[in-house]
Backbone and ligand atoms as CSV (ligand in chain L), in Angstrom:
chain,resi,resn,atom,element,x,y,z
A,1,MET,N,N,-21.804,17.395,-176.396
A,1,MET,CA,C,-21.538,18.207,-175.207
A,1,MET,C,C,-20.610,19.385,-175.534
A,2,VAL,N,N,-19.539,19.039,-176.271
A,2,VAL,CA,C,-18.581,20.079,-176.650
A,2,VAL,C,C,-19.264,21.135,-177.504
A,3,SER,N,N,-20.107,20.652,-178.462
A,3,SER,CA,C,-20.774,21.630,-179.336
A,3,SER,C,C,-21.794,22.453,-178.551
A,4,PHE,N,N,-22.433,21.860,-177.516
A,4,PHE,CA,C,-23.376,22.624,-176.685
A,4,PHE,C,C,-22.643,23.763,-175.970
A,5,ILE,N,N,-21.489,23.412,-175.383
A,5,ILE,CA,C,-20.702,24.430,-174.661
A,5,ILE,C,C,-20.259,25.520,-175.627
A,6,PHE,N,N,-19.807,25.090,-176.811
A,6,PHE,CA,C,-19.351,26.068,-177.799
A,6,PHE,C,C,-20.495,27.017,-178.203
A,7,CYS,N,N,-21.688,26.443,-178.468
A,7,CYS,CA,C,-22.826,27.274,-178.904
A,7,CYS,C,C,-23.246,28.246,-177.801
A,8,THR,N,N,-23.252,27.769,-176.541
A,8,THR,CA,C,-23.630,28.641,-175.432
A,8,THR,C,C,-22.633,29.784,-175.316
A,9,PHE,N,N,-21.352,29.454,-175.424
A,9,PHE,CA,C,-20.289,30.452,-175.355
A,9,PHE,C,C,-20.447,31.468,-176.492
A,10,ALA,N,N,-20.704,30.971,-177.706
A,10,ALA,CA,C,-20.845,31.850,-178.875
A,10,ALA,C,C,-22.041,32.789,-178.697
A,11,ARG,N,N,-23.136,32.245,-178.137
A,11,ARG,CA,C,-24.326,33.086,-177.915
A,11,ARG,C,C,-24.022,34.216,-176.940
A,12,HIS,N,N,-23.229,33.891,-175.885
A,12,HIS,CA,C,-22.882,34.916,-174.902
A,12,HIS,C,C,-21.975,35.977,-175.518
A,13,ILE,N,N,-21.028,35.526,-176.332
A,13,ILE,CA,C,-20.146,36.483,-177.019
A,13,ILE,C,C,-21.010,37.406,-177.866
A,14,HIS,N,N,-21.912,36.819,-178.639
A,14,HIS,CA,C,-22.775,37.578,-179.538
A,14,HIS,C,C,-23.590,38.604,-178.752
A,15,LYS,N,N,-24.122,38.162,-177.588
A,15,LYS,CA,C,-25.026,39.018,-176.825
A,15,LYS,C,C,-24.288,40.155,-176.133
A,16,TYR,N,N,-23.088,39.848,-175.618
A,16,TYR,CA,C,-22.458,40.836,-174.745
A,16,TYR,C,C,-21.319,41.621,-175.383
A,17,SER,N,N,-20.832,41.231,-176.534
A,17,SER,CA,C,-19.743,42.013,-177.118
A,17,SER,C,C,-20.292,43.331,-177.621
A,18,ASN,N,N,-19.486,44.385,-177.547
A,18,ASN,CA,C,-19.912,45.720,-177.992
A,18,ASN,C,C,-20.265,45.723,-179.461
A,19,PHE,N,N,-19.531,44.895,-180.232
A,19,PHE,CA,C,-19.727,44.917,-181.673
A,19,PHE,C,C,-21.167,44.569,-182.044
A,20,TYR,N,N,-21.741,43.634,-181.280
A,20,TYR,CA,C,-23.090,43.193,-181.598
A,20,TYR,C,C,-24.149,43.862,-180.724
A,21,LYS,N,N,-23.730,44.906,-179.986
A,21,LYS,CA,C,-24.654,45.572,-179.079
A,21,LYS,C,C,-25.868,46.082,-179.851
A,22,ASP,N,N,-27.058,45.791,-179.354
A,22,ASP,CA,C,-28.250,46.273,-180.039
A,22,ASP,C,C,-28.339,47.789,-179.926
A,23,MET,N,N,-28.536,48.440,-181.055
A,23,MET,CA,C,-28.620,49.907,-181.027
A,23,MET,C,C,-29.892,50.347,-180.307
A,24,LYS,N,N,-29.824,51.567,-179.768
A,24,LYS,CA,C,-30.998,52.104,-179.081
A,24,LYS,C,C,-31.554,53.277,-179.876
A,25,ILE,N,N,-32.805,53.118,-180.313
A,25,ILE,CA,C,-33.487,54.205,-181.014
A,25,ILE,C,C,-34.407,54.890,-180.015
A,26,SER,N,N,-34.233,56.199,-179.843
A,26,SER,CA,C,-35.063,56.907,-178.850
A,26,SER,C,C,-36.400,57.342,-179.447
A,27,HIS,N,N,-36.380,57.773,-180.715
A,27,HIS,CA,C,-37.620,58.234,-181.342
A,27,HIS,C,C,-37.376,58.475,-182.837
A,28,ILE,N,N,-38.466,58.729,-183.550
A,28,ILE,CA,C,-38.315,59.165,-184.950
A,28,ILE,C,C,-37.910,60.636,-184.909
A,29,GLU,N,N,-36.725,60.919,-185.436
A,29,GLU,CA,C,-36.220,62.298,-185.395
A,29,GLU,C,C,-36.981,63.169,-186.395
A,30,HIS,N,N,-37.107,62.654,-187.617
A,30,HIS,CA,C,-37.909,63.394,-188.600
A,30,HIS,C,C,-38.389,62.488,-189.721
A,31,LEU,N,N,-39.392,62.969,-190.432
A,31,LEU,CA,C,-39.825,62.359,-191.683
A,31,LEU,C,C,-39.393,63.310,-192.793
A,32,GLY,N,N,-38.687,62.789,-193.783
A,32,GLY,CA,C,-38.288,63.594,-194.936
A,32,GLY,C,C,-39.383,63.528,-195.992
A,33,ILE,N,N,-39.832,64.695,-196.423
A,33,ILE,CA,C,-40.938,64.770,-197.395
A,33,ILE,C,C,-40.436,65.531,-198.627
A,34,ALA,N,N,-40.446,64.845,-199.770
A,34,ALA,CA,C,-39.922,65.462,-201.000
A,34,ALA,C,C,-41.000,66.297,-201.674
A,35,VAL,N,N,-40.650,67.527,-201.977
A,35,VAL,CA,C,-41.579,68.431,-202.674
A,35,VAL,C,C,-40.834,69.122,-203.809
A,36,GLN,N,N,-41.568,69.478,-204.831
A,36,GLN,CA,C,-40.923,70.208,-205.926
A,36,GLN,C,C,-40.667,71.660,-205.522
A,37,SER,N,N,-41.571,72.191,-204.696
A,37,SER,CA,C,-41.423,73.587,-204.279
A,37,SER,C,C,-41.870,73.741,-202.825
A,38,ILE,N,N,-40.951,74.172,-201.973
A,38,ILE,CA,C,-41.302,74.422,-200.569
A,38,ILE,C,C,-42.327,75.550,-200.500
A,39,GLU,N,N,-42.129,76.565,-201.310
A,39,GLU,CA,C,-43.036,77.718,-201.282
A,39,GLU,C,C,-44.490,77.282,-201.543
A,40,GLU,N,N,-44.651,76.366,-202.499
A,40,GLU,CA,C,-46.016,75.928,-202.840
A,40,GLU,C,C,-46.571,74.894,-201.856
A,41,SER,N,N,-45.701,74.119,-201.234
A,41,SER,CA,C,-46.165,73.026,-200.356
A,41,SER,C,C,-46.360,73.472,-198.912
A,42,LEU,N,N,-45.569,74.456,-198.491
A,42,LEU,CA,C,-45.564,74.842,-197.072
A,42,LEU,C,C,-46.933,75.253,-196.520
A,43,PRO,N,N,-47.751,76.012,-197.278
A,43,PRO,CA,C,-49.031,76.468,-196.705
A,43,PRO,C,C,-49.924,75.333,-196.193
A,44,PHE,N,N,-49.855,74.139,-196.804
A,44,PHE,CA,C,-50.661,73.033,-196.272
A,44,PHE,C,C,-50.248,72.731,-194.827
A,45,PHE,N,N,-48.939,72.684,-194.605
A,45,PHE,CA,C,-48.432,72.296,-193.281
A,45,PHE,C,C,-48.624,73.417,-192.246
A,46,THR,N,N,-48.476,74.672,-192.695
A,46,THR,CA,C,-48.584,75.796,-191.746
A,46,THR,C,C,-50.036,76.283,-191.612
A,47,ASP,N,N,-50.687,76.581,-192.750
A,47,ASP,CA,C,-52.012,77.211,-192.677
A,47,ASP,C,C,-53.128,76.202,-192.406
A,48,VAL,N,N,-52.956,74.959,-192.901
A,48,VAL,CA,C,-54.018,73.960,-192.708
A,48,VAL,C,C,-53.750,73.135,-191.439
A,49,LEU,N,N,-52.531,72.562,-191.327
A,49,LEU,CA,C,-52.225,71.740,-190.146
A,49,LEU,C,C,-51.821,72.581,-188.937
A,50,GLY,N,N,-51.454,73.844,-189.194
A,50,GLY,CA,C,-51.104,74.741,-188.073
A,50,GLY,C,C,-49.737,74.488,-187.471
A,51,LEU,N,N,-48.832,73.828,-188.236
A,51,LEU,CA,C,-47.477,73.588,-187.731
A,51,LEU,C,C,-46.608,74.812,-188.006
A,52,GLU,N,N,-45.585,74.968,-187.168
A,52,GLU,CA,C,-44.704,76.134,-187.340
A,52,GLU,C,C,-43.447,75.735,-188.101
A,53,CYS,N,N,-43.155,76.494,-189.148
A,53,CYS,CA,C,-41.879,76.297,-189.853
A,53,CYS,C,C,-40.836,77.130,-189.113
A,54,TYR,N,N,-39.906,76.457,-188.422
A,54,TYR,CA,C,-38.973,77.194,-187.559
A,54,TYR,C,C,-37.593,77.403,-188.189
A,55,ALA,N,N,-37.331,76.761,-189.327
A,55,ALA,CA,C,-36.010,76.940,-189.955
A,55,ALA,C,C,-36.021,76.485,-191.398
A,56,THR,N,N,-35.211,77.144,-192.198
A,56,THR,CA,C,-34.926,76.649,-193.548
A,56,THR,C,C,-33.405,76.607,-193.694
A,57,GLU,N,N,-32.942,75.709,-194.538
A,57,GLU,CA,C,-31.483,75.547,-194.676
A,57,GLU,C,C,-31.185,74.912,-196.021
A,58,VAL,N,N,-30.139,75.371,-196.675
A,58,VAL,CA,C,-29.683,74.703,-197.894
A,58,VAL,C,C,-28.558,73.744,-197.503
A,59,VAL,N,N,-28.716,72.460,-197.909
A,59,VAL,CA,C,-27.645,71.478,-197.666
A,59,VAL,C,C,-26.966,71.258,-199.010
A,60,GLU,N,N,-25.828,71.958,-199.171
A,60,GLU,CA,C,-25.166,72.009,-200.479
A,60,GLU,C,C,-24.816,70.625,-201.019
A,61,ASP,N,N,-24.190,69.785,-200.174
A,61,ASP,CA,C,-23.696,68.507,-200.713
A,61,ASP,C,C,-24.829,67.558,-201.092
A,62,GLN,N,N,-26.023,67.763,-200.526
A,62,GLN,CA,C,-27.173,66.932,-200.901
A,62,GLN,C,C,-28.029,67.596,-201.988
A,63,LYS,N,N,-27.661,68.827,-202.342
A,63,LYS,CA,C,-28.373,69.582,-203.379
A,63,LYS,C,C,-29.864,69.698,-203.051
A,64,VAL,N,N,-30.124,70.096,-201.811
A,64,VAL,CA,C,-31.508,70.307,-201.378
A,64,VAL,C,C,-31.633,71.571,-200.537
A,65,LYS,N,N,-32.840,72.141,-200.620
A,65,LYS,CA,C,-33.220,73.157,-199.644
A,65,LYS,C,C,-34.196,72.467,-198.701
A,66,THR,N,N,-34.067,72.729,-197.398
A,66,THR,CA,C,-34.944,72.070,-196.429
A,66,THR,C,C,-35.755,73.110,-195.667
A,67,ALA,N,N,-36.941,72.700,-195.246
A,67,ALA,CA,C,-37.747,73.517,-194.328
A,67,ALA,C,C,-38.191,72.595,-193.211
A,68,PHE,N,N,-37.986,73.019,-191.971
A,68,PHE,CA,C,-38.304,72.175,-190.812
A,68,PHE,C,C,-39.543,72.662,-190.083
A,69,LEU,N,N,-40.408,71.680,-189.777
A,69,LEU,CA,C,-41.600,71.972,-188.973
A,69,LEU,C,C,-41.581,71.025,-187.779
A,70,LYS,N,N,-42.082,71.489,-186.647
A,70,LYS,CA,C,-42.106,70.652,-185.447
A,70,LYS,C,C,-43.515,70.117,-185.238
A,71,CYS,N,N,-43.608,68.823,-184.957
A,71,CYS,CA,C,-44.902,68.207,-184.672
A,71,CYS,C,C,-44.697,67.339,-183.435
A,72,GLY,N,N,-44.867,67.920,-182.244
A,72,GLY,CA,C,-44.493,67.230,-181.014
A,72,GLY,C,C,-42.992,67.025,-181.017
A,73,GLU,N,N,-42.564,65.781,-180.715
A,73,GLU,CA,C,-41.130,65.506,-180.678
A,73,GLU,C,C,-40.564,65.241,-182.073
A,74,VAL,N,N,-41.464,64.961,-183.018
A,74,VAL,CA,C,-41.038,64.600,-184.365
A,74,VAL,C,C,-41.025,65.839,-185.265
A,75,LYS,N,N,-40.032,65.879,-186.147
A,75,LYS,CA,C,-39.980,66.984,-187.123
A,75,LYS,C,C,-40.416,66.485,-188.492
A,76,LEU,N,N,-40.909,67.401,-189.276
A,76,LEU,CA,C,-41.096,67.152,-190.703
A,76,LEU,C,C,-40.026,67.960,-191.422
A,77,GLU,N,N,-39.354,67.333,-192.376
A,77,GLU,CA,C,-38.307,68.005,-193.148
A,77,GLU,C,C,-38.756,68.033,-194.609
A,78,LEU,N,N,-39.202,69.192,-195.058
A,78,LEU,CA,C,-39.552,69.311,-196.480
A,78,LEU,C,C,-38.252,69.435,-197.266
A,79,LEU,N,N,-38.164,68.701,-198.361
A,79,LEU,CA,C,-36.934,68.648,-199.163
A,79,LEU,C,C,-37.228,69.101,-200.584
A,80,GLU,N,N,-36.639,70.214,-200.962
A,80,GLU,CA,C,-36.817,70.728,-202.330
A,80,GLU,C,C,-35.485,70.613,-203.062
A,81,PRO,N,N,-35.467,69.997,-204.243
A,81,PRO,CA,C,-34.184,69.882,-204.960
A,81,PRO,C,C,-33.681,71.255,-205.415
A,82,THR,N,N,-32.364,71.432,-205.345
A,82,THR,CA,C,-31.774,72.688,-205.828
A,82,THR,C,C,-31.025,72.487,-207.137
A,83,SER,N,N,-31.059,71.239,-207.637
A,83,SER,CA,C,-30.346,70.938,-208.885
A,83,SER,C,C,-30.998,69.728,-209.537
A,84,PRO,N,N,-30.932,69.638,-210.875
A,84,PRO,CA,C,-31.457,68.453,-211.548
A,84,PRO,C,C,-30.706,67.191,-211.127
A,85,GLU,N,N,-29.494,67.353,-210.586
A,85,GLU,CA,C,-28.671,66.211,-210.151
A,85,GLU,C,C,-29.023,65.732,-208.741
A,86,SER,N,N,-29.897,66.464,-208.080
A,86,SER,CA,C,-30.264,66.098,-206.709
A,86,SER,C,C,-30.971,64.743,-206.689
A,87,THR,N,N,-30.676,63.909,-205.674
A,87,THR,CA,C,-31.374,62.623,-205.557
A,87,THR,C,C,-32.875,62.852,-205.376
A,88,ILE,N,N,-33.219,63.973,-204.767
A,88,ILE,CA,C,-34.639,64.284,-204.579
A,88,ILE,C,C,-35.302,64.572,-205.927
A,89,GLN,N,N,-34.610,65.333,-206.802
A,89,GLN,CA,C,-35.171,65.616,-208.130
A,89,GLN,C,C,-35.340,64.321,-208.926
A,90,LYS,N,N,-34.337,63.451,-208.830
A,90,LYS,CA,C,-34.413,62.178,-209.567
A,90,LYS,C,C,-35.598,61.344,-209.061
A,91,TRP,N,N,-35.814,61.371,-207.764
A,91,TRP,CA,C,-36.917,60.599,-207.164
A,91,TRP,C,C,-38.259,61.175,-207.604
A,92,LEU,N,N,-38.360,62.513,-207.621
A,92,LEU,CA,C,-39.607,63.164,-208.070
A,92,LEU,C,C,-39.847,62.881,-209.555
A,93,ASP,N,N,-38.762,62.916,-210.335
A,93,ASP,CA,C,-38.888,62.695,-211.790
A,93,ASP,C,C,-39.423,61.295,-212.118
A,94,LYS,N,N,-39.234,60.355,-211.170
A,94,LYS,CA,C,-39.744,58.995,-211.398
A,94,LYS,C,C,-41.208,58.862,-210.997
A,95,GLY,N,N,-41.836,59.992,-210.682
A,95,GLY,CA,C,-43.270,59.978,-210.364
A,95,GLY,C,C,-43.571,59.801,-208.885
A,96,ASN,N,N,-42.503,59.799,-208.049
A,96,ASN,CA,C,-42.723,59.702,-206.598
A,96,ASN,C,C,-42.963,61.090,-206.022
A,97,LYS,N,N,-43.627,61.143,-204.884
A,97,LYS,CA,C,-43.686,62.366,-204.086
A,97,LYS,C,C,-44.178,62.009,-202.693
A,98,GLY,N,N,-44.007,62.920,-201.758
A,98,GLY,CA,C,-44.446,62.656,-200.383
A,98,GLY,C,C,-43.314,62.115,-199.527
A,99,VAL,N,N,-43.654,61.189,-198.617
A,99,VAL,CA,C,-42.644,60.719,-197.644
A,99,VAL,C,C,-41.495,60.030,-198.381
A,100,HIS,N,N,-40.302,60.558,-198.202
A,100,HIS,CA,C,-39.116,60.092,-198.913
A,100,HIS,C,C,-38.223,59.234,-198.022
A,101,HIS,N,N,-38.118,59.616,-196.746
A,101,HIS,CA,C,-37.319,58.804,-195.815
A,101,HIS,C,C,-37.774,58.998,-194.379
A,102,VAL,N,N,-37.371,58.020,-193.554
A,102,VAL,CA,C,-37.653,58.074,-192.114
A,102,VAL,C,C,-36.309,58.130,-191.395
A,103,ALA,N,N,-36.182,59.111,-190.481
A,103,ALA,CA,C,-34.915,59.275,-189.751
A,103,ALA,C,C,-35.109,58.902,-188.287
A,104,PHE,N,N,-34.287,57.972,-187.819
A,104,PHE,CA,C,-34.359,57.518,-186.434
A,104,PHE,C,C,-33.223,58.145,-185.625
A,105,CYS,N,N,-33.548,58.585,-184.406
A,105,CYS,CA,C,-32.531,59.149,-183.524
A,105,CYS,C,C,-31.881,58.009,-182.737
A,106,ILE,N,N,-30.560,57.897,-182.886
A,106,ILE,CA,C,-29.807,56.810,-182.253
A,106,ILE,C,C,-29.159,57.349,-180.978
A,107,GLU,N,N,-29.369,56.638,-179.889
A,107,GLU,CA,C,-28.862,57.141,-178.599
A,107,GLU,C,C,-27.372,56.890,-178.400
A,108,ASP,N,N,-26.886,55.773,-178.924
A,108,ASP,CA,C,-25.506,55.399,-178.587
A,108,ASP,C,C,-24.564,55.428,-179.791
A,109,GLY,N,N,-24.825,56.371,-180.705
A,109,GLY,CA,C,-23.850,56.608,-181.753
A,109,GLY,C,C,-24.187,55.993,-183.099
A,110,VAL,N,N,-24.185,56.843,-184.125
A,110,VAL,CA,C,-24.478,56.377,-185.482
A,110,VAL,C,C,-23.374,55.440,-185.969
A,111,ALA,N,N,-22.135,55.725,-185.601
A,111,ALA,CA,C,-21.025,54.876,-186.062
A,111,ALA,C,C,-21.199,53.445,-185.544
A,112,ASN,N,N,-21.559,53.309,-184.264
A,112,ASN,CA,C,-21.798,51.966,-183.700
A,112,ASN,C,C,-22.959,51.281,-184.410
A,113,ALA,N,N,-24.024,52.068,-184.654
A,113,ALA,CA,C,-25.213,51.497,-185.292
A,113,ALA,C,C,-24.883,51.022,-186.708
A,114,LEU,N,N,-24.052,51.789,-187.421
A,114,LEU,CA,C,-23.667,51.388,-188.783
A,114,LEU,C,C,-22.914,50.062,-188.760
A,115,ALA,N,N,-21.993,49.937,-187.812
A,115,ALA,CA,C,-21.224,48.684,-187.702
A,115,ALA,C,C,-22.171,47.520,-187.428
A,116,GLU,N,N,-23.144,47.779,-186.560
A,116,GLU,CA,C,-24.068,46.708,-186.170
A,116,GLU,C,C,-24.960,46.282,-187.344
A,117,VAL,N,N,-25.582,47.269,-188.012
A,117,VAL,CA,C,-26.510,46.880,-189.088
A,117,VAL,C,C,-25.751,46.292,-190.278
A,118,SER,N,N,-24.538,46.798,-190.502
A,118,SER,CA,C,-23.721,46.251,-191.587
A,118,SER,C,C,-23.403,44.782,-191.315
A,119,GLU,N,N,-23.065,44.496,-190.061
A,119,GLU,CA,C,-22.763,43.110,-189.674
A,119,GLU,C,C,-23.996,42.224,-189.861
A,120,LYS,N,N,-25.181,42.842,-189.716
A,120,LYS,CA,C,-26.421,42.078,-189.874
A,120,LYS,C,C,-26.874,42.006,-191.336
A,121,GLY,N,N,-26.021,42.513,-192.236
A,121,GLY,CA,C,-26.284,42.336,-193.661
A,121,GLY,C,C,-27.015,43.470,-194.345
A,122,VAL,N,N,-27.200,44.573,-193.636
A,122,VAL,CA,C,-27.894,45.712,-194.238
A,122,VAL,C,C,-26.915,46.491,-195.128
A,123,ARG,N,N,-27.400,46.872,-196.302
A,123,ARG,CA,C,-26.556,47.629,-197.252
A,123,ARG,C,C,-26.503,49.099,-196.823
A,124,LEU,N,N,-25.289,49.620,-196.674
A,124,LEU,CA,C,-25.114,51.012,-196.261
A,124,LEU,C,C,-25.009,51.918,-197.478
A,125,ILE,N,N,-25.582,53.103,-197.382
A,125,ILE,CA,C,-25.313,54.133,-198.389
A,125,ILE,C,C,-24.099,54.937,-197.922
A,126,ASP,N,N,-24.111,55.328,-196.662
A,126,ASP,CA,C,-22.964,56.034,-196.072
A,126,ASP,C,C,-22.195,55.046,-195.200
A,127,GLN,N,N,-20.901,54.926,-195.476
A,127,GLN,CA,C,-20.070,53.980,-194.715
A,127,GLN,C,C,-19.701,54.535,-193.346
A,128,ALA,N,N,-19.807,55.861,-193.215
A,128,ALA,CA,C,-19.472,56.522,-191.942
A,128,ALA,C,C,-20.413,57.703,-191.769
A,129,PRO,N,N,-20.630,58.147,-190.531
A,129,PRO,CA,C,-21.519,59.296,-190.323
A,129,PRO,C,C,-20.968,60.544,-191.005
A,130,ARG,N,N,-21.872,61.382,-191.492
A,130,ARG,CA,C,-21.481,62.670,-192.082
A,130,ARG,C,C,-22.421,63.734,-191.559
A,131,LYS,N,N,-22.104,64.990,-191.853
A,131,LYS,CA,C,-22.934,66.090,-191.361
A,131,LYS,C,C,-24.174,66.272,-192.236
A,132,GLY,N,N,-25.324,66.353,-191.594
A,132,GLY,CA,C,-26.564,66.616,-192.312
A,132,GLY,C,C,-27.155,67.943,-191.870
A,133,ALA,N,N,-28.404,68.178,-192.258
A,133,ALA,CA,C,-29.087,69.413,-191.877
A,133,ALA,C,C,-29.134,69.531,-190.355
A,134,GLU,N,N,-29.162,70.740,-189.880
A,134,GLU,CA,C,-29.195,71.076,-188.448
A,134,GLU,C,C,-27.975,70.565,-187.691
A,135,GLY,N,N,-26.893,70.259,-188.422
A,135,GLY,CA,C,-25.643,69.844,-187.786
A,135,GLY,C,C,-25.661,68.439,-187.218
A,136,LEU,N,N,-26.699,67.655,-187.551
A,136,LEU,CA,C,-26.761,66.277,-187.035
A,136,LEU,C,C,-25.724,65.398,-187.725
A,137,ASN,N,N,-25.253,64.392,-187.016
A,137,ASN,CA,C,-24.447,63.337,-187.641
A,137,ASN,C,C,-25.420,62.314,-188.203
A,138,ILE,N,N,-25.291,62.050,-189.495
A,138,ILE,CA,C,-26.297,61.202,-190.152
A,138,ILE,C,C,-25.651,60.131,-191.027
A,139,ALA,N,N,-26.412,59.096,-191.321
A,139,ALA,CA,C,-25.996,58.083,-192.303
A,139,ALA,C,C,-27.262,57.418,-192.835
A,140,PHE,N,N,-27.261,57.135,-194.140
A,140,PHE,CA,C,-28.418,56.500,-194.773
A,140,PHE,C,C,-28.172,55.011,-194.999
A,141,LEU,N,N,-29.269,54.236,-194.894
A,141,LEU,CA,C,-29.254,52.803,-195.222
A,141,LEU,C,C,-30.052,52.612,-196.505
A,142,HIS,N,N,-29.643,51.668,-197.322
A,142,HIS,CA,C,-30.263,51.516,-198.639
A,142,HIS,C,C,-31.649,50.886,-198.536
A,143,PRO,N,N,-32.640,51.483,-199.253
A,143,PRO,CA,C,-34.021,50.960,-199.148
A,143,PRO,C,C,-34.167,49.509,-199.602
A,144,LYS,N,N,-33.203,49.027,-200.400
A,144,LYS,CA,C,-33.292,47.626,-200.849
A,144,LYS,C,C,-33.106,46.643,-199.697
A,145,SER,N,N,-32.490,47.103,-198.591
A,145,SER,CA,C,-32.361,46.170,-197.460
A,145,SER,C,C,-33.046,46.692,-196.194
A,146,THR,N,N,-34.000,47.630,-196.380
A,146,THR,CA,C,-34.716,48.161,-195.206
A,146,THR,C,C,-36.229,48.152,-195.463
A,147,ALA,N,N,-36.711,47.050,-196.003
A,147,ALA,CA,C,-38.144,46.884,-196.259
A,147,ALA,C,C,-38.702,48.002,-197.158
A,148,GLY,N,N,-37.829,48.550,-198.010
A,148,GLY,CA,C,-38.292,49.554,-198.971
A,148,GLY,C,C,-38.385,50.960,-198.423
A,149,VAL,N,N,-37.998,51.142,-197.151
A,149,VAL,CA,C,-38.068,52.491,-196.554
A,149,VAL,C,C,-36.656,53.075,-196.499
A,150,LEU,N,N,-36.411,54.132,-197.255
A,150,LEU,CA,C,-35.108,54.789,-197.154
A,150,LEU,C,C,-34.948,55.254,-195.707
A,151,THR,N,N,-33.912,54.739,-195.043
A,151,THR,CA,C,-33.764,54.912,-193.593
A,151,THR,C,C,-32.526,55.741,-193.280
A,152,GLU,N,N,-32.727,56.752,-192.437
A,152,GLU,CA,C,-31.628,57.604,-191.998
A,152,GLU,C,C,-31.420,57.368,-190.504
A,153,LEU,N,N,-30.167,57.194,-190.120
A,153,LEU,CA,C,-29.818,57.122,-188.701
A,153,LEU,C,C,-29.173,58.454,-188.342
A,154,CYS,N,N,-29.561,59.023,-187.213
A,154,CYS,CA,C,-28.941,60.309,-186.873
A,154,CYS,C,C,-28.743,60.461,-185.380
A,155,GLU,N,N,-27.857,61.378,-185.041
A,155,GLU,CA,C,-27.576,61.681,-183.632
A,155,GLU,C,C,-27.219,63.165,-183.533
A,156,HIS,N,N,-27.501,63.734,-182.376
A,156,HIS,CA,C,-27.097,65.111,-182.115
A,156,HIS,C,C,-25.628,65.096,-181.684
A,157,PRO,N,N,-24.795,65.953,-182.316
A,157,PRO,CA,C,-23.379,65.949,-181.926
A,157,PRO,C,C,-23.224,66.502,-180.510
A,158,GLU,N,N,-22.376,65.877,-179.721
A,158,GLU,CA,C,-22.206,66.369,-178.346
A,158,GLU,C,C,-20.787,66.854,-178.162
L,1,CMX,N1,N,-37.559,55.295,-200.810
L,1,CMX,C1,C,-37.684,53.994,-201.183
L,1,CMX,N2,N,-37.026,53.469,-202.249
L,1,CMX,C2,C,-36.224,54.305,-202.940
L,1,CMX,C3,C,-36.052,55.665,-202.588
L,1,CMX,C4,C,-36.771,56.146,-201.486
L,1,CMX,N3,N,-36.655,57.413,-201.081
L,1,CMX,N4,N,-35.180,56.215,-203.475
L,1,CMX,C5,C,-34.830,55.250,-204.331
L,1,CMX,N5,N,-35.465,54.112,-204.020
L,1,CMX,C6,C,-35.369,52.831,-204.719
L,1,CMX,C7,C,-35.807,52.993,-206.157
L,1,CMX,O1,O,-37.194,52.825,-206.272
L,1,CMX,C8,C,-35.015,51.930,-206.866
L,1,CMX,O2,O,-35.706,50.710,-206.769
L,1,CMX,P1,P,-35.901,49.800,-208.098
L,1,CMX,O3,O,-34.498,49.387,-208.493
L,1,CMX,O4,O,-36.745,48.653,-207.628
L,1,CMX,O5,O,-36.557,50.681,-209.099
L,1,CMX,C9,C,-33.735,51.809,-206.033
L,1,CMX,O6,O,-34.004,52.422,-204.767
L,1,CMX,C10,C,-32.559,52.532,-206.668
L,1,CMX,O7,O,-32.988,53.848,-206.898
L,1,CMX,P2,P,-32.519,54.754,-208.125
L,1,CMX,O8,O,-33.654,55.549,-208.586
L,1,CMX,O9,O,-31.774,53.921,-209.105
L,1,CMX,O10,O,-31.613,55.826,-207.431
L,1,CMX,P3,P,-30.140,55.752,-206.992
L,1,CMX,O11,O,-29.601,54.390,-206.908
L,1,CMX,O12,O,-29.394,56.691,-207.827
L,1,CMX,O13,O,-30.256,56.339,-205.501
L,1,CMX,C11,C,-30.495,56.116,-203.190
L,1,CMX,C12,C,-31.097,55.799,-204.535
L,1,CMX,C13,C,-31.508,55.695,-202.115
L,1,CMX,C14,C,-29.185,55.324,-203.023
L,1,CMX,C15,C,-30.194,57.652,-203.139
L,1,CMX,O14,O,-31.401,58.370,-203.254
L,1,CMX,C16,C,-29.498,58.082,-201.849
L,1,CMX,O15,O,-28.281,57.981,-201.728
L,1,CMX,N6,N,-30.259,58.600,-200.845
L,1,CMX,C17,C,-29.667,59.031,-199.580
L,1,CMX,C18,C,-29.379,60.500,-199.565
L,1,CMX,C19,C,-30.625,61.335,-199.715
L,1,CMX,O16,O,-31.733,60.833,-199.867
L,1,CMX,N7,N,-30.423,62.674,-199.638
L,1,CMX,C20,C,-31.518,63.625,-199.715
L,1,CMX,C21,C,-31.944,64.064,-198.341
L,1,CMX,C22,C,-30.859,64.811,-197.639
L,1,CMX,C23,C,-31.205,65.321,-196.244
L,1,CMX,O17,O,-32.139,64.840,-195.577
L,1,CMX,O18,O,-30.498,66.238,-195.832
């Protein structure tokens, strides 16, 4: 009886405490696509698929140049390495190409989501949110604990 009461109490704590609050994902914010050259890859997306490239940006700390295309609510982010030290260059050098990561838009804060997934045993790449392309607050989760999909959590700064 005592253990039943304890377990019920523990379940309620787990369910209702902020720490364990289930994060809310509103949509896929973007798909990151690794390319060796934006100039050479872009025509497929613009001239063949008819998507509009509305911005390009260099993200210095990630050593990438990005090009953004809009496809409904979801964006495509082409990622071109700007240095041999770029994680994107290293990934391409291993024979990979194409979809590199999936970015989810978090409604109630990347910091909260990081605490939650970390508590659930997910390996974090970023321990705290940082600034990414387009001024978003972002954090990456390690593909070894996300079913092999490099996962980015992001939010629009308010
Ligand atoms: N998707 C799935 N798995 C991936 C991956 C990816 N994009 N990149 C690496 N991996 C896997 C590798 O295959 C490797 O697996 P194995 O051990 O089975 O071979 C494992 O992860 C470790 O990879 P690694 O090649 O040894 O590379 P590193 O450990 O040096 O780095 C990672 C991997 C994911 C930690 C690193 O790429 C990272 O920190 N990424 C987050 C930041 C980022 O991607 N920035 C670029 C985009 C920036 C932006 O959008 O602005």
